N, C-alpha and C positions, 0 to 999 in steps of 0.2 A: 412545468412538466420536465422531469429529469430522466424519463425513459422513453426511448424511441419505440414506436409500434410499427408492425409489419409493413415495410415499404421495399420489399425485395431483399434478396440474400446478398451479403457483402463478401465477395470472394477473397479479398485480402485477409480479412479476419478469419475466414474459414481456413485459409492457408496457414496462418499462425497457429490455429487450433490443431491442425494436423501435425505441424512441426513440433509443437510443445508436447503433445501426448505421445507422438511417435518417438521423439527424442528421449522422453523420460523412460519409455519402455526399453528402448535400445540401450540407454545409458545404464539403467539398473541391471539389465540382463548381462552386460559385459563388464560390470564394475570391477571384477577381479583382475581384469587385464589392463586396467588404467592406473597409472601412478597416482598416489593420493592427492598431490597438489593439483594435478589436472582434473581429477575427479571432483575435488572440492570446487574448483572454478566452474566446471561444466554443470555439476549438480546444483550449485547455487544459482547459476544463470537460469537453468530450466525452472526452478521453483519461483524465482523472482519474475520470470517471464509469464509463468502461469498466473501469478498474482495480478500482473498487468492485464492479462486476458480476462480474468474474473472481473476486473474493473470495467472493461468494455462490455462484458455480458450484462452487468448490473444496469448499464445504460441502454440496454435493448439491442445490442449487437450480438451476433451477426445477422439474425433473422428477423428480429422484432416480434417474435412469437415467444411468449414468456416460458412456456414449458420446454421448448427446444433450447432456448438460450440458457435457462437454469440448468438443464441437463448437462450442457457444455461446461458451465462454470462450477458446478457443485462437487466435482471430484476433488477430494481433500489432499492434494499433494503435500501441503504444508503440515498436515496432521492436526494442527492446533486451532485453526480458525474455521468455524462452521460458516458455510456460504450464506445461510439464511441470516445469521447475525451480521455478517459483513454487509450484506445487501441492505438490510434495514438501517444499519448505522450510516452507511455511505449516502443513501438517499436522504436521510435526515440531515446529514452534513450539508448537502446541497440545498436543502430547504430551510436551513437555519437562518433566522433574521439577523444573527450576529455571529458569523463564522469566526472561530477562535475563542469565543467566550466559553469557558468550561461549563457554564450552566445551560448553555443553549446549543452547543455544538458537540455531539457525541464523539467526534474525532479530534477535538482540541487537545493539543499537547501541553496547554498551559494549566497552571494551578491557581487556586484562590488564596491559599494560605502561604504566607512568606516564611513560615517557620516549620521545623520538624523534619522527620526522616524523609518524607516524600520530596521536600524541597532539595535535600542533598542528592537524592537519586536523580531528580530532574536536572540539577546542575551538572551531574556527570554526563547526562545526555545532551547538554547544551553545546558541546563541542562535537565536531564531526567525528573525531577519533572515538570519543566516548559513545556517540550514537551508534557507530558501526561495530565496536568491539563489545561494549556492555549493553547496548540497546536491545539485541535480540532476547536474551534471558529476562531483561527488565520488562519489555513489552509483553512477552508471552506470560510471565508470571502475573503481571498486573491484570491482563485480560482474563486469565483463568480465575484469579481471585474475584474479579467482578462478576464473572459468570457463576461462580460458586455462591456468591451472595444473592444473585438473581434467582438461582435454583432454590435457595432456601425460602425466598419470599414468594416466588411464582413458579412452583415446581412443574405445573402442567405446560406453561409457556416455554420454560427452558427445555423440557423434554421434547416438545414439538420441534425445537431447533436442533437439539443434540442427537436425537435418535437417528435421523437420516445421516447425520455427519459421522456418528460412531459406526454405523453400518459401512459407510464408505471407507473409514479408517481400517476397519477389519479386513476389507477386501484389499486395501493397499498393503497391509501387513502380511496378508496371505501371499500376495505376489512377491514381496520382498523375501519372505521365507522360502518361496519356491526357487528364487534365483540366488539364494544364499547371502543376501545382504541383510545383516543384523540391523535392528531398529536403532541401536545406539550409533552405529556407523552412518546410518541414513540421516539421523539427526545432525551429526557432525559434518557430514559431507554434502548434504542437500539442504536441510531445513535452516541450520544456523547461517550459512553464507547467503542463502536465498533471502532470509529475513533481513540480513544486514544490507544487501543490495536494495531491497525495497525501502529500507530506512534511509539509504542515501538519497533516493528520489524525494522522499517526503521531508527531508531535513530542513530545506529552506523554502518550501513551496508556499508557506503562509507566515505572515508576521503580524502579530496583534498590535493594532494602533487604534486609539479611541476615535480619531477622526474618520477612519475608514476601517471598521472592525472586520470586514470581510476581505481585506486586502490579500491578494495572491501574487505570486511571483512568476516570472518567466525565466527559465534556465535554458538558454539557447544552445543546448547540446545537439550535436548532429552525429550521425553514424551509429555506432554500435549501441551506445547507451540510450539514444533516442529510440532505437528499435526495441531495446529491452523494455523500456518504460512505455512503449507505444505512444510516444509523444505527450504523455501526461506531464512531462516536465514543463511543457508550455501551459502552465496551470491557469494563467489568467484567461487564455483563450478557451480552455476547457470549461472553466466556471461560467464564462459568458455564453458558450454554446455547448452545453453538456451532451447534446444529442449528436453532435458531429462525430463521425467515425475517426479513429486515430490517424488514418492516412490522409485526411483532409485538414487536420488541425494546423500543420505547418503553413499551408497557403493562407488560411484564415489569419494566422498569427502575423505573417508578413504583410498582409493587406491592412491590418489594424495596429501594427507595431507602434507607429508614431502616436496614435490616439492613446494606446495603453500607457506609453511613457508620459504623455502630457497629463494623464489622469493620476500620475504618481505611482503606478505599479512598479515594483522592483524588477530589475532585469539583471541577470548575470550572464556572462559570455558563455559559461559552460561549467562543468563540474570541476575543471582545473581551477577556475576562479574560486569556487566554493571551498575546495581543499586548501588553496593558498590563503584564503582569508579566515577560515574557520576550523582548520584541522585541530588546532589547540586553543582556539579562542571562541568564546561563546557567541552564538548567533543572536541571542536575545536573552533577556531576563525570563526565567521560566514562570514567574508569576505574571498573570495577565495584568496589563496596566490598569484595568478597571478595579482591581482588587489590591493594588500595591498601597502600602501605607503612605499617607500624605507626607510630603517633605516638610521638615521642621522650619 
């Protein structure tokens, strides 16, 4: 079971909800008064934080009542990712018998083919610098291309996902027009940096290995980034207890930290260590080990 059902309202998550949406409204309303570097930082932060909130909502927070939770999470601040598609994909990721396998995990970043253009694109994303700089347009383009193929094969199913999303996008764009924030500037100041920050979180959270195909990592970041990611950086703990709310994950992680290490889960001291080790070095081969050519 990957989704919590009604067991009371979680006030910390409601507080994050109010801050995210209130902050987004305030930030877009006064955007003209904010220097662009600060706007890019704040706009990216809000969009990435909203993505973390959507992740909590998918797992049944803050109310455990699906209609209410979905209403909280379905506002498309990122513009490009329909909530229904994300929800279905993420729950399938948690239910996969072989997380990271590109045939069994819809959120796998690994490839099956060791040749061709997609391998070169994946190699670009294998470093942290490439992931954060080139990753946003690559991820968005790949996702939209996949959705276009799905719409061709299954138009009714795709329409059921995209129509509510496009209605939400229309409302977002109407608000942006009202406050004089052009969609191009919004993409540059909010969506691009927000997607880059989200890709920072996901960069090292999984590593494919044949002995433990679902291996997740713990990035023991504290403070601002932990709050931004709603502690989803403690990914081993999240996968073991996906129904735990974000504010209880650190205590669970501390209580089971030694067991996680003994089980072979990767642990990083924080994102400074990730940057030091992988800023310009590949975290892993982009081809899943189960599909790599045998050594001669």
